[in-house]
Backbone as CSV, one residue per row, in Angstrom:
resi,resn,N_x,N_y,N_z,CA_x,CA_y,CA_z,C_x,C_y,C_z
1,UNK,0.828,-1.232,0.024,-0.055,0.062,-0.015,0.836,1.274,0.055
2,UNK,0.552,2.368,-0.790,1.072,3.611,-0.893,0.076,4.573,-0.652
3,UNK,0.577,5.916,-0.195,-0.343,6.974,0.013,0.533,8.076,-0.450
4,UNK,-0.246,9.103,-1.162,0.431,10.324,-1.586,-0.883,11.423,-1.558
5,UNK,-0.062,12.722,-1.453,-1.194,13.874,-1.394,-1.291,14.389,-2.951
6,UNK,-2.399,14.569,-3.420,-2.521,14.967,-4.793,-3.103,16.455,-4.788
7,UNK,-2.363,17.420,-5.399,-2.670,18.749,-5.387,-2.696,19.113,-6.994
8,UNK,-3.942,19.343,-7.427,-4.172,19.751,-8.858,-5.274,20.664,-9.255
9,UNK,-4.937,21.358,-10.272,-6.001,22.284,-10.749,-6.541,21.904,-12.116
10,UNK,-7.671,22.007,-12.418,-8.081,21.603,-13.670,-9.321,22.379,-14.016
11,UNK,-9.463,22.416,-15.416,-10.386,23.192,-16.188,-10.991,22.667,-17.447
12,UNK,-12.278,22.395,-17.452,-12.959,21.905,-18.521,-12.588,22.883,-19.624
13,UNK,-12.406,22.289,-20.915,-12.196,22.896,-22.140,-12.837,22.481,-23.179
14,UNK,-13.123,23.410,-24.291,-13.781,22.907,-25.468,-12.920,22.219,-26.372
15,UNK,-13.392,21.484,-27.395,-12.603,20.837,-28.422,-11.454,21.628,-28.873
16,UNK,-11.967,22.927,-29.460,-11.014,23.902,-30.011,-9.909,24.270,-28.934
17,UNK,-10.110,24.412,-27.716,-9.090,24.922,-26.645,-8.343,23.828,-26.448
18,UNK,-8.836,22.479,-26.556,-7.974,21.388,-26.429,-7.026,21.338,-27.638
19,UNK,-7.327,21.575,-28.887,-6.344,21.608,-29.863,-5.447,22.780,-29.787
20,UNK,-5.848,24.013,-29.263,-4.976,25.052,-29.081,-3.762,24.826,-28.068
21,UNK,-4.331,23.925,-26.951,-3.342,23.402,-26.147,-2.273,22.493,-26.542
22,UNK,-2.796,21.545,-27.180,-1.956,20.545,-27.872,-0.841,21.186,-28.714
23,UNK,-1.263,22.247,-29.567,-0.296,22.976,-30.324,0.655,23.643,-29.488
24,UNK,0.281,24.411,-28.481,0.873,25.208,-27.443,1.974,24.494,-26.885
25,UNK,1.767,23.172,-26.475,2.653,22.327,-25.753,3.414,21.253,-26.714
26,UNK,2.970,21.462,-27.920,3.825,20.570,-28.920,3.444,19.086,-28.531
27,UNK,2.198,18.690,-28.295,1.723,17.368,-27.985,1.134,16.784,-29.237
28,UNK,1.775,16.038,-29.997,1.131,15.445,-31.174,0.428,14.032,-30.794
29,UNK,-0.345,13.555,-31.575,-1.292,12.498,-31.207,-0.361,11.072,-30.790
30,UNK,0.932,11.116,-31.197,1.679,9.857,-30.603,2.005,10.103,-29.241
31,UNK,2.031,11.247,-28.693,2.303,11.447,-27.196,1.201,11.052,-26.316
32,UNK,0.016,10.682,-26.871,-1.252,10.452,-26.049,-1.238,8.807,-25.838
33,UNK,-1.625,8.545,-24.640,-1.828,7.187,-24.086,-3.211,6.996,-23.529
34,UNK,-3.719,5.689,-23.554,-5.119,5.658,-23.016,-4.871,4.988,-21.727
35,UNK,-5.941,5.364,-20.838,-6.068,4.620,-19.616,-7.514,4.615,-19.207
36,UNK,-7.750,3.476,-18.653,-9.259,3.119,-18.338,-9.409,2.964,-16.805
37,UNK,-10.539,3.814,-16.301,-10.784,3.913,-14.847,-12.066,3.257,-14.655
38,UNK,-12.007,2.239,-13.684,-13.358,1.528,-13.307,-13.816,2.104,-11.916
39,UNK,-14.989,2.620,-11.761,-15.400,3.190,-10.627,-16.575,2.417,-9.750
40,UNK,-16.409,2.575,-8.548,-17.356,1.872,-7.580,-17.953,2.656,-6.423
41,UNK,-19.009,2.433,-6.001,-19.624,3.066,-4.902,-21.002,2.193,-4.517
42,UNK,-21.562,2.711,-3.570,-22.695,1.897,-3.042,-24.013,2.520,-3.802
43,UNK,-25.070,1.689,-3.912,-26.273,2.183,-4.684,-26.731,3.526,-4.062
44,UNK,-26.322,3.993,-2.930,-26.779,5.378,-2.238,-25.699,6.378,-2.449
45,UNK,-24.496,6.059,-3.278,-23.639,6.833,-3.357,-22.988,7.342,-2.149
46,UNK,-22.639,6.520,-0.958,-22.162,6.721,0.053,-20.657,7.385,0.212
47,UNK,-19.716,6.674,-0.850,-18.565,7.415,-0.862,-18.523,8.891,-1.632
48,UNK,-19.413,9.120,-2.544,-19.521,10.237,-3.055,-19.902,11.394,-2.170
49,UNK,-20.812,10.820,-1.244,-21.287,11.810,-0.218,-20.332,12.280,0.733
50,UNK,-19.248,11.510,0.823,-18.121,11.831,1.820,-17.010,12.399,0.987
51,UNK,-17.266,12.901,-0.216,-16.211,13.434,-1.124,-15.118,12.441,-1.433
52,UNK,-15.370,11.094,-1.492,-14.523,10.104,-1.640,-14.802,9.355,-2.883
53,UNK,-13.843,8.549,-3.534,-14.052,7.758,-4.735,-13.186,6.569,-4.637
54,UNK,-13.539,5.555,-5.352,-12.880,4.136,-5.326,-12.772,3.894,-6.870
55,UNK,-11.446,3.520,-7.103,-11.393,3.116,-8.673,-10.315,2.091,-8.664
56,UNK,-10.469,1.536,-9.974,-9.473,0.544,-10.250,-8.909,1.079,-11.709
57,UNK,-7.637,1.060,-11.890,-6.938,1.444,-13.089,-5.995,0.537,-13.348
58,UNK,-5.928,0.111,-14.971,-4.801,-0.696,-15.296,-3.515,0.206,-15.521
59,UNK,-2.545,0.033,-14.980,-1.257,0.861,-14.971,-0.047,0.081,-15.081
60,UNK,0.749,0.279,-16.120,1.855,-0.556,-16.333,1.588,-2.070,-16.365
61,UNK,0.537,-2.470,-17.082,0.176,-3.831,-17.126,-0.117,-4.553,-15.722
62,UNK,-0.503,-3.611,-14.811,-0.888,-4.086,-13.415,-2.252,-3.312,-13.096
63,UNK,-3.073,-3.976,-12.189,-4.153,-3.357,-11.690,-3.848,-2.684,-10.463
64,UNK,-4.215,-1.298,-10.201,-4.202,-0.451,-9.112,-5.639,-0.103,-8.566
65,UNK,-5.737,-0.538,-7.183,-7.082,0.013,-6.571,-6.620,1.270,-5.851
66,UNK,-7.459,2.296,-5.811,-7.175,3.573,-5.391,-8.408,4.033,-4.606
67,UNK,-8.336,4.423,-3.421,-9.342,5.136,-2.704,-8.891,6.712,-2.567
68,UNK,-9.702,7.627,-3.055,-9.413,8.934,-2.839,-10.237,9.646,-1.841
69,UNK,-9.659,10.342,-1.002,-10.375,10.851,0.428,-9.859,12.477,0.479
70,UNK,-10.827,13.346,0.797,-10.383,14.665,0.990,-9.334,14.733,2.151
71,UNK,-8.253,15.560,2.099,-7.287,15.787,2.937,-6.611,17.031,2.890
72,UNK,-6.635,17.795,3.966,-5.951,19.249,3.967,-6.331,19.996,2.667
73,UNK,-5.359,20.308,2.022,-5.689,21.210,0.754,-5.525,20.274,-0.557
74,UNK,-5.818,19.038,-0.420,-5.753,18.219,-1.695,-6.604,16.886,-1.455
75,UNK,-6.283,15.975,-2.000,-6.795,14.667,-1.920,-5.924,13.517,-1.427
76,UNK,-6.040,12.634,-0.462,-5.243,11.676,-0.110,-5.587,10.246,-0.838
77,UNK,-4.593,9.899,-1.673,-4.787,8.686,-2.460,-4.067,7.545,-1.663
78,UNK,-4.892,6.504,-1.558,-4.408,5.188,-0.979,-4.418,4.267,-2.123
79,UNK,-3.287,3.523,-2.462,-3.141,2.806,-3.690,-2.588,1.369,-3.347
80,UNK,-3.194,0.426,-3.908,-2.756,-1.023,-3.742,-2.802,-1.682,-5.093
81,UNK,-1.738,-2.496,-5.345,-1.698,-3.385,-6.562,-2.655,-4.469,-6.111
82,UNK,-3.555,-4.921,-6.996,-4.493,-6.039,-6.788,-4.134,-6.996,-8.218
83,UNK,-4.531,-8.359,-7.784,-4.200,-9.277,-8.738,-5.656,-9.485,-9.749
84,UNK,-5.448,-9.892,-10.845,-6.567,-10.024,-11.921,-7.746,-10.581,-11.341
85,UNK,-7.622,-11.709,-10.495,-8.856,-12.436,-9.951,-9.510,-11.670,-8.934
86,UNK,-8.761,-10.705,-8.168,-9.634,-9.763,-7.320,-10.201,-8.797,-8.017
87,UNK,-9.605,-8.407,-9.189,-10.305,-7.412,-10.060,-11.656,-7.824,-10.691
88,UNK,-11.549,-9.189,-11.240,-12.744,-9.751,-11.679,-13.868,-9.786,-10.679
89,UNK,-13.545,-10.088,-9.476,-14.362,-10.460,-8.305,-15.063,-9.050,-7.919
90,UNK,-14.336,-7.990,-7.897,-14.943,-6.585,-7.803,-15.785,-6.318,-8.810
91,UNK,-15.360,-6.513,-10.001,-16.422,-6.053,-11.251,-17.813,-6.886,-11.081
92,UNK,-17.749,-8.180,-10.754,-18.894,-8.967,-10.482,-19.801,-8.702,-9.317
93,UNK,-18.994,-8.637,-8.222,-19.674,-8.538,-6.699,-19.488,-7.290,-6.061
94,UNK,-18.552,-6.440,-6.449,-17.938,-5.125,-5.668,-17.110,-5.554,-4.486
95,UNK,-17.053,-6.817,-4.228,-16.197,-7.216,-2.953,-14.724,-6.738,-3.054
96,UNK,-14.340,-6.144,-2.026,-12.872,-5.750,-1.901,-12.237,-6.636,-0.907
97,UNK,-11.292,-7.376,-1.696,-10.502,-8.390,-0.872,-9.328,-7.826,-0.017
98,UNK,-8.827,-6.791,-0.684,-7.597,-6.102,-0.127,-8.001,-5.421,1.255
99,UNK,-7.334,-5.738,2.385,-7.705,-5.311,3.475,-7.507,-3.960,3.920
100,UNK,-6.400,-3.220,3.519,-6.106,-1.747,3.863,-7.262,-0.921,3.535
101,UNK,-7.642,-0.827,2.036,-8.703,-0.008,1.619,-9.996,-0.398,2.141
102,UNK,-10.289,-1.828,2.189,-11.608,-2.273,2.967,-11.547,-1.657,4.374
103,UNK,-10.606,-1.643,5.041,-10.519,-0.971,6.472,-10.779,0.434,6.547
104,UNK,-10.273,1.096,5.528,-10.555,2.592,5.264,-12.065,2.994,5.116
105,UNK,-12.625,2.154,4.191,-13.997,2.251,4.007,-14.909,1.945,5.149
106,UNK,-14.507,0.993,6.011,-15.158,0.754,7.210,-15.161,1.734,8.235
107,UNK,-13.913,2.412,8.059,-13.670,3.528,9.241,-14.693,4.793,8.881
108,UNK,-15.225,4.849,7.518,-16.057,5.864,7.342,-17.449,5.509,7.707
109,UNK,-17.717,4.309,8.225,-18.972,3.615,8.472,-19.866,3.335,7.158
110,UNK,-19.079,2.905,6.239,-19.663,2.458,4.961,-19.456,0.872,4.991
111,UNK,-20.495,-0.102,4.635,-20.220,-1.244,4.677,-19.749,-1.876,3.406
112,UNK,-18.490,-2.286,3.287,-17.948,-2.597,2.069,-18.714,-3.491,1.243
113,UNK,-19.497,-4.334,2.091,-20.268,-5.444,1.141,-21.369,-4.788,0.227
114,UNK,-21.608,-3.450,0.481,-22.630,-2.658,-0.268,-21.938,-2.018,-1.531
115,UNK,-20.691,-2.230,-1.803,-19.940,-1.593,-2.855,-20.321,-2.261,-4.141
116,UNK,-20.577,-1.527,-5.190,-20.749,-2.245,-6.462,-20.240,-1.494,-7.565
117,UNK,-20.210,-2.248,-8.574,-19.383,-1.644,-9.930,-20.188,-0.743,-10.771
118,UNK,-19.911,0.633,-10.859,-20.423,1.686,-11.710,-20.454,1.758,-13.049
119,UNK,-19.302,1.341,-13.586,-18.938,1.644,-14.891,-17.559,2.090,-15.174
120,UNK,-17.136,2.517,-16.282,-15.778,2.877,-16.748,-15.791,4.228,-17.357
121,UNK,-14.504,4.852,-17.326,-14.135,6.143,-17.883,-12.899,5.987,-18.717
122,UNK,-12.952,6.101,-19.864,-11.666,5.900,-20.664,-11.012,7.480,-21.049
123,UNK,-9.755,7.701,-20.830,-9.226,8.880,-21.132,-7.901,8.673,-22.053
124,UNK,-7.972,9.597,-22.957,-6.578,9.724,-23.856,-5.845,10.781,-23.297
125,UNK,-4.688,10.567,-23.008,-3.833,11.538,-22.022,-2.526,11.859,-22.593
126,UNK,-2.199,13.105,-22.448,-0.566,13.483,-22.819,-0.271,14.368,-21.526
127,UNK,1.013,14.221,-21.427,1.642,14.930,-20.178,3.042,15.801,-20.552
128,UNK,3.076,16.902,-19.979,4.233,17.524,-20.131,4.698,18.453,-18.963
129,UNK,5.929,18.258,-18.766,6.464,19.201,-17.600,6.462,20.531,-17.725
130,UNK,5.922,21.212,-16.775,5.670,22.813,-17.034,5.756,23.630,-15.771
131,UNK,7.008,24.530,-15.446,6.928,25.514,-14.451,6.586,24.744,-13.128
132,UNK,7.640,23.674,-12.789,7.487,23.136,-11.373,6.295,22.363,-11.210
133,UNK,5.771,21.852,-12.404,4.440,20.968,-12.206,4.340,19.944,-13.393
134,UNK,3.319,19.575,-13.647,2.927,18.579,-14.842,1.726,18.916,-15.355
135,UNK,1.732,19.415,-16.594,0.458,19.891,-17.446,-0.137,18.570,-17.942
136,UNK,-1.394,18.190,-17.875,-2.026,16.994,-18.199,-3.354,17.261,-19.221
137,UNK,-3.238,16.918,-20.568,-4.357,17.161,-21.304,-5.133,15.741,-21.446
138,UNK,-6.367,15.894,-21.221,-7.231,14.678,-21.212,-8.386,14.996,-22.160
139,UNK,-8.784,13.862,-22.813,-10.027,13.742,-23.611,-10.475,12.391,-23.111
140,UNK,-11.912,12.626,-22.559,-12.452,11.404,-21.822,-13.925,11.061,-22.397
141,UNK,-14.156,9.631,-22.325,-15.487,9.220,-22.561,-16.017,8.419,-21.280
142,UNK,-17.321,8.669,-21.040,-18.008,7.897,-20.077,-19.410,8.020,-20.218
143,UNK,-20.186,7.079,-20.002,-21.769,6.955,-19.837,-22.107,7.951,-21.014
144,UNK,-21.787,7.754,-22.220,-22.268,8.586,-23.458,-21.926,10.126,-23.366
145,UNK,-20.961,10.372,-22.615,-20.390,11.821,-22.503,-19.124,11.845,-22.912
146,UNK,-18.614,12.971,-23.697,-17.287,13.265,-24.153,-16.905,14.458,-23.667
147,UNK,-15.676,14.631,-22.968,-15.334,15.924,-22.596,-13.759,16.053,-22.592
148,UNK,-13.386,17.239,-22.392,-11.738,17.478,-22.601,-11.530,18.354,-21.361
149,UNK,-10.409,18.413,-20.749,-9.981,19.125,-19.766,-8.356,19.131,-19.662
150,UNK,-7.860,20.319,-19.068,-6.565,20.465,-18.690,-6.360,20.390,-17.231
151,UNK,-5.136,19.654,-16.619,-4.841,19.636,-15.365,-3.536,19.941,-15.101
152,UNK,-3.265,20.532,-13.900,-2.006,20.905,-13.655,-1.753,20.385,-12.188
153,UNK,-0.846,19.632,-12.160,-0.450,18.812,-10.899,0.818,19.353,-10.298
154,UNK,0.574,19.764,-9.016,1.764,20.620,-8.283,2.118,20.141,-6.968
155,UNK,3.125,20.459,-6.359,3.358,20.318,-4.921,3.150,21.328,-4.079
156,UNK,3.155,22.719,-4.620,2.716,23.838,-3.830,1.383,24.483,-4.305
157,UNK,0.380,24.605,-3.550,-0.776,25.031,-4.088,-0.796,26.512,-4.521
158,UNK,-0.382,27.280,-3.824,-0.352,28.750,-4.137,0.308,28.899,-5.421
159,UNK,1.546,28.582,-5.502,2.444,28.738,-6.776,1.741,28.173,-7.938
160,UNK,1.223,26.937,-7.770,0.626,26.229,-8.874,-0.777,26.901,-9.357
161,UNK,-1.406,27.327,-8.373,-2.637,28.138,-8.824,-2.351,29.388,-9.849
162,UNK,-1.431,30.163,-9.276,-0.983,31.369,-9.870,-0.450,31.011,-11.529
163,UNK,0.398,30.066,-11.380,0.913,29.437,-12.831,-0.077,29.124,-13.639
164,UNK,-1.018,28.361,-13.199,-2.133,27.868,-13.977,-3.070,28.847,-14.408
165,UNK,-3.562,29.641,-13.620,-4.414,30.769,-13.978,-3.729,31.703,-15.032
166,UNK,-2.465,32.021,-14.924,-1.779,32.853,-15.768,-1.624,32.109,-17.214
167,UNK,-1.393,30.800,-17.275,-1.405,30.225,-18.427,-2.823,30.260,-19.109
168,UNK,-3.889,29.945,-18.440,-5.363,30.057,-19.093,-5.433,31.465,-19.553
169,UNK,-5.161,32.369,-18.648,-5.475,33.924,-19.243,-4.467,34.106,-20.517
170,UNK,-3.285,33.576,-20.456,-2.372,34.080,-21.446,-2.991,33.264,-22.878
171,UNK,-3.620,32.298,-22.779,-4.202,31.377,-23.924,-5.769,31.718,-24.168
172,UNK,-6.230,32.830,-23.455,-7.716,33.330,-23.625,-8.716,32.001,-23.163
173,UNK,-8.448,31.192,-22.382,-9.293,30.190,-21.882,-9.851,30.518,-20.636
174,UNK,-11.253,30.656,-20.680,-11.959,31.028,-19.375,-11.744,29.982,-18.413
175,UNK,-11.626,30.492,-17.071,-11.682,29.724,-15.946,-13.076,29.293,-15.725
176,UNK,-13.299,27.815,-15.716,-14.490,27.143,-15.410,-14.364,26.308,-14.143
177,UNK,-15.308,26.491,-13.338,-15.395,25.550,-12.187,-15.525,24.051,-12.606
178,UNK,-14.738,23.296,-12.157,-14.360,22.035,-12.952,-14.389,20.958,-11.790
179,UNK,-15.316,19.837,-11.664,-15.241,18.770,-10.944,-14.343,17.820,-11.326
180,UNK,-13.590,16.999,-10.560,-12.796,16.000,-11.044,-13.521,15.002,-11.842
181,UNK,-12.735,14.058,-12.570,-13.496,13.072,-13.292,-14.358,12.209,-12.608
182,UNK,-13.975,11.872,-11.362,-14.755,10.872,-10.700,-16.130,11.510,-10.308
183,UNK,-16.057,12.819,-9.916,-17.315,13.564,-9.513,-18.289,13.732,-11.003
184,UNK,-17.521,13.943,-12.044,-18.428,14.137,-13.224,-18.936,12.846,-13.555
185,UNK,-18.262,11.715,-13.452,-18.755,10.295,-13.748,-19.981,10.098,-12.775
186,UNK,-19.657,10.270,-11.335,-20.696,9.985,-10.530,-21.959,10.809,-10.634
187,UNK,-21.884,12.167,-10.972,-22.941,12.928,-11.191,-23.693,12.465,-12.600
188,UNK,-23.028,12.035,-13.517,-23.747,11.489,-14.588,-24.461,10.273,-14.552
189,UNK,-23.734,9.388,-13.577,-24.432,8.113,-13.215,-25.677,8.308,-12.409
190,UNK,-25.568,9.243,-11.406,-26.592,9.571,-10.723,-27.796,10.192,-11.354
191,UNK,-27.658,11.182,-12.318,-28.539,11.703,-13.304,-29.346,10.672,-14.048
192,UNK,-28.518,9.584,-14.560,-29.132,8.690,-15.352,-30.049,7.746,-14.576
193,UNK,-29.743,7.360,-13.302,-30.398,6.607,-12.533,-31.621,7.279,-11.982
194,UNK,-31.683,8.565,-11.738,-32.793,9.216,-11.172,-33.769,9.613,-12.431
195,UNK,-33.380,9.528,-13.502,-34.209,9.945,-14.836,-34.817,8.667,-15.426
196,UNK,-34.626,7.514,-14.781,-35.234,6.287,-15.231,-36.227,5.663,-14.460
C-alpha cells in the first residue's frame, strides 16, 4: 500500500481549446496514451457523499486499486496493486478483498459489502513538464459523455494556482469551475439513475 497527497488544478475546455493547448505544448497524437478507470460506490453513493472515490486502473500492465479521500488542501490517495482475480471479483460482486482499503471504507461507516461496480471512464492523455509541475491534457469518454480538460499537478498549491491561472489567461481560456473526473462520472451516473 502507498499513499500520496494530490494537489491539482483542472479546467474543462472545449475541443477547440484542447487543440490550441496541444499545439501550444507541442503534443502530437503519438504522445497520447489511453487509460481506463473503473469506478465503484454503493447504490446510495455513500463514498461520493463523503467526497471520496474508489477506482481500479490498469497501469503498467498491473491493476491498481485507489481510494481518494479529502485531506487538507488536496486529496489523499491510498493505492494498492491487486491481482486480476480480485479485479474480476470486484467487477462482478463489488467485494474488496484487499484489507487496507476495505478497512478505510469501514472507518467511514460504510459497509464494504454494499460496494458495487458503476462503470468505466476512458481517457486519452498526454503529459508535459511545465513550471515546477505537470500539465495534463485529457480527452475522456464515459456514460455517453465526451469531455476535454486540462490539469496541472503541483506540490505547492499557491504557486501552482498562480501559474495555472496565468497560463489560461495567456491563452484566452476562461476559468470554469470543474469537478474532477470521478465526480463528473458519479454525477452523470446519478442523473441517469434518477431519470429512469
